N, C-alpha and C positions, 0 to 999 in steps of 0.2 A: 271435414272430411277424413275419409276413413281409410289406412293403409291397410293392407292383407300384411301378417306377420306369419312367419313358418308355425310359430306357438299356438296360431287360431286354427291349425289342420286336425281333423279328427281320425286322421287315419286312412278314409277311403276317398279314391280319388274324386269320382263322380260327385261326392257329396262337397268335397272342397272346392271342385270347380264351380259347383253352385254357390256357394258362400261369396265365391270370389265376383262371381256374375251379380249376384245380390249387393255387393259392396259397390262393383260399379253402377248400376241401378240408381241406390242410395246417392252415391258423389253426383252423380249427372242431375238426378234431380234437386239435390242442394244446391248444384252450381246456377242450372239453368232456369229454377224456379225465382231467382232474384233478377233475370231479365229477358224471361220469354212473355209474349201472349198468352193468356190464361189458356185458352184451345190445345195450345202447346205444352203447357205445365201438365194439363189433364193428362194429355197422351203419354206424357213420360212417366206421371203417377202409374197410370193404367199399366202403364209396363211393367212396372214394380210391382204392383198389386198382382198381375196376372204372374208373374215368374215367380214369385214368392207361393201363391197355389200350387205351381207346376213342382215346385221344389218339395213342398210339405208333402205331396202325393209321393214324390219319388222317395224322399227320407223315411214317409212310415210303413212303404212298402217293404224298403230294405231293413225297416225293425221289424217287420213281421217276419220276414224271410230269417232271420239270425236269430229268432225267437227272444227280442229283448222283454224283459219283462216290465218294463216303466214305459210300454208302448201307450197305454190307457191315458196315462198321465200326459206323458207328452204330446199327445192327440191334443189334449184338452188345452194345453199351452199353446200350441200351435191354433185354435180356433180361437183364444183370446187374442193372439195378434192378427188373425184376420178380419176379426171383428173392428178392432181397432183401425185397421187399413180400410175396412167398407165404410167405417163411420168417416173418417177422414176425407175418403173418396166422394163421399155424398156431398162435404164441403168445399172440395177441390173444384166442384160443379160451378159452387157460385161463387159469388166474390168473399173471399178469406177477410176475416179481420186480422190486425196483427197480431194479436193474441192467438187466434187460430195458426197463422204461419208460424209464430214462436214454438207454439206446442207440437206443432207436426215436426218442425226440425228438430226438435230434441227428442223425439220418439225416435226417427228417422236414426238421427245420429247415435242412438244407444241399443235399439231393439236386436238389432242384428247380432251384434259383438257379444251383448248380455246374454241372448239366447243361445247361442255358439259356446260360448265358454263356462255359461251355469248348465244348459239342458242338455246341448248335445255332446259334451265330453262324457256324461253319464254312459251314454251308449258306446262308448271307443271302444271298450272289451269285447261286448257282444259282439260288433261289427266286424271288429278282428277275424273274427271264427269265419266271415264271409270269406277273405280275402285267401285263409289257408285253406276253404273246399277246394 
């Protein structure tokens, strides 16, 4: 389970709220995937995938608005995550092997915080300009 910590904040309320929601969705999937029928698990995963796409769109818009120089590279990283989530989504539709499930659980447990702490922190200074405007 992932727990939100104040040090994960990128300093933009809307983005921090999105990150908290993503943590909730990841935690829900990790918990429920162990005990719910496949159709419900797929629905939970789809919710996570859809919210991730919503968040990436919003974040990219804010990065463009503040003139963040690393926007294109950040978009590329977002696309890599989308591609990985899509590949897992296709698998979730069918019966997962134990190895698939373990791989997905490991990915979900790490991707969000790794992305926030490594990639999203890079735009903190640029985004701070939005709050000052």
